[in-house]
N, C-alpha and C positions, 0 to 999 in steps of 0.2 A: 440563409447563409449555409454552405454545406458544412458537414461535421468533420471529425478527425478522419484522415485518411492514411492508411498504412502504405508507405512507399515500397518497403519490404519488411521482413519480420523484425528488423533492427532499427527501423527509421520510421518517424511519424511526421506527416504534414498536418499542421493546425491553422486553420484560417484566423485571421484577427481583424477586427472591424468594431464598428458601433455595437455596444451590448454584448461583444464577444472578446473580452479580456480573459487572460489566463495567468496561471502562476506556474512557473516551470522550476525544475531543479537547477541549481547554479551550475553553469558550465556544460548545459546539455543542449544549448543552441548549436546547430550544426551549419545552418545557411538560413537566410531570409530573403524575401523580395517585398518591396514596398517601404514606405516611411514607417518602420516599427520601432518602439522604444523599449528599453530593458531597464528596470530600476530594482535594486536590492529590497527585499521585504523580510523583516524578522517574524512577523506575525502571519504573512500569507492569508489573510482574511479570518484568522481564528482569534479567540478571545485572549486578552492579555493575561489572564490568570493562567491558562495552559502554557502560554509561551513562558511565563516566569518560573513556572514548574519545571519545564523542560530545560531552561536555562541552568537552573540549580542543580539538575541532575546530569549536566553536561550533554543534554541529547538536543539541544537546538539545532534546527536545520534552516539554513537561509535559502530562501527561495527568490526568484525573479518575477516581478510584475511586469507582464508584456502587455503593451498597449500600442494602438496606432491602427493601420490599415495594411494588410498584406498577408503574407503566408510565411510561417516559420517551420523550419525542419528541425526536429528533435531527435536526439538519441544519447546514449551514455554508455561508454565502456563496451561497445559491442553487445551488449544485453539485448535480449528479446524484449519486445514492446507489446502489450496487450491492452486494448482499448475496452473500458467498462463504461456503459452507458447506464445511468441512473434516471429512474423515472419518478422519483420522489416518494416512493413506496417503501424503500429499504435504505438503511444506513450501511455505507461501506467502512469496514474496519481495516486498516492497512499500516504497515510499518512506514515511517516518514521516508526512509531512504529507498523505498520502492516506488514512490511517486515521482514519476518523470514530469508530467503537467496535469493540470486539472483546470476546469473552468472556473473563472472568479465568482461565479453565479452559485456555485456550491457552497453549502455552509460547513465551514471546516471547524473540527473541534479536536480537543486533546482528552484522551480517557487514560486514567491511571489504571494500570493492569490489576491492581487490587480490586476494582470494581467488577471484574468478570473473573470469579474464581477465588477472591480473597487472598489470603496467604500463598496458596498454590499459584495464584496468577502472578504474584511477585516474584515467586521462585521459578515460575515459567520464564519470565523476562530474564532472571539472572543465569539460568541453565542455557537458554537459546542464543544470548546476546542480543535479544530483542529490546532489552532495556525496560525501564518501568512505566513507558507511555507509549501509546499507540494513537494513530491519527484517525479521525472519523470524517467522512464526507457523506453529506445529506442534502437532499434537494433534487433538482432537475438539472443534468448536465453530464459531461463526459470527464474521463480521466484517462491516463495512460500509465500502466503498470510495469515495472522492470522485473525481470526473472532471468535466471539461467535455464536455457533451453526451451522456453516458452512454458505455458502453463495448461492445465487441464481443469475443468469446471466439474466438481463433483457435488451432485444435489445431496442435500442434507433434509431427513424428514423425521418426524417423531418416532416412526418405526424402524429407521434406519440411520443411526448416527454414524459418523465418519471418524476414524482414527487416521491421523496423519503424523508422518516424521516432523517434528517441530522445525528442523533445518530446511524441509521442503515447503513449509507453510509460507505463503505470500500475503493473502488476505481473505476475508470473508464477508458477506452481507446477508441480511435478514435478521429474523428472531433467533439468534443462535447463542447457546451458552458454550463456553469452551473452559476445559480445564486440563491440567497436566497430569497424566497418570504414568506409572512406572509399569515396565512389563518385567516381571520377575523372572530372572534367568535368561532373558532374551539377549541381553548384553553380552553374557558369557558364551552363549551358544553361537552367536555371530562372531564373536572375538574382537569386537571393536569398542574403542574407548567411549564413543559418545554417540549421540543421534538415537539409534535403534533402542537403547536402554530405557527412552522415555517416548511417550506418545501423547499427541494432543488429540483428546477427544471432543468433538463437536457435536452437539445435539440441539433439537429444535427444528426450525423450518428456514432453509435458506440455500446458499451455495458457499463452496470453499474452493479458492484457487490454489493450486498446488504446483509447483515448479518441478521441471525434470532434472533436478539436481539437489544436493543437499549443501550447496556452496551459498555462502552469505554474501551480501553485497559489500 
C-alpha cells in the first residue's frame, strides 16, 4: 500500500486499509473516500500510565482512531505538514499538539520532561509552554508533523551540538540529550521579552526539526 502523500504543503493524503490504521488529531479530517470510520481515543495506542499523568497535568490530547478502507485527507489550521518516516532505529520526540497523524503500528509513549534534563527539563516545559510531558514514537511507520512555515532538519553530531530557539523547536529523533540554557545579555541585546533569552541545546547523534517561526500551536 502506498504511503503518506503530500497534496500540497498543508494537506496530506493517507491510505487506510488492512494493517494500515492511523491515529489523527481531532478535527483534522478534511475529506475522505471509501468506507472509513473515525472513533475518539484517549490513549491513541499509548500506555494508561502516561495518559493518566497527562490528564492530571491537563495535557491530554484526544486523537481519532481511523480504520476502514479508503483515503483520508488531513490538515489543521492551514499549518504546514511534514512527513517523517521511522525505520525502527530511532525514537521521535514530539509535542502532542504537533502530531497531525501517525500510523497505529508505531509504539506511542509519554515521557516526563524531567527525564531529559532533570529540573531544567521541567523548567523548559514551563518557560516554552510545552508542558511537563512530550510524546514519543518508536518502531516502523510514518507520521505527519505540524509547523508554522515548514521545518528544516538540522543534523546533530557529538562534535556539533545544535542550539535552537525553544519556540521554534518542533521535534527531534535519535540519541539526543537536550537542556535549556540561558544566553546572558542576549535578551537585553535583542530587546525582546521572551524566546531568544533561552536556548535549547541538543547534543549527541540525531536530527532536530526546527520550524520557520516562533509561534506555538
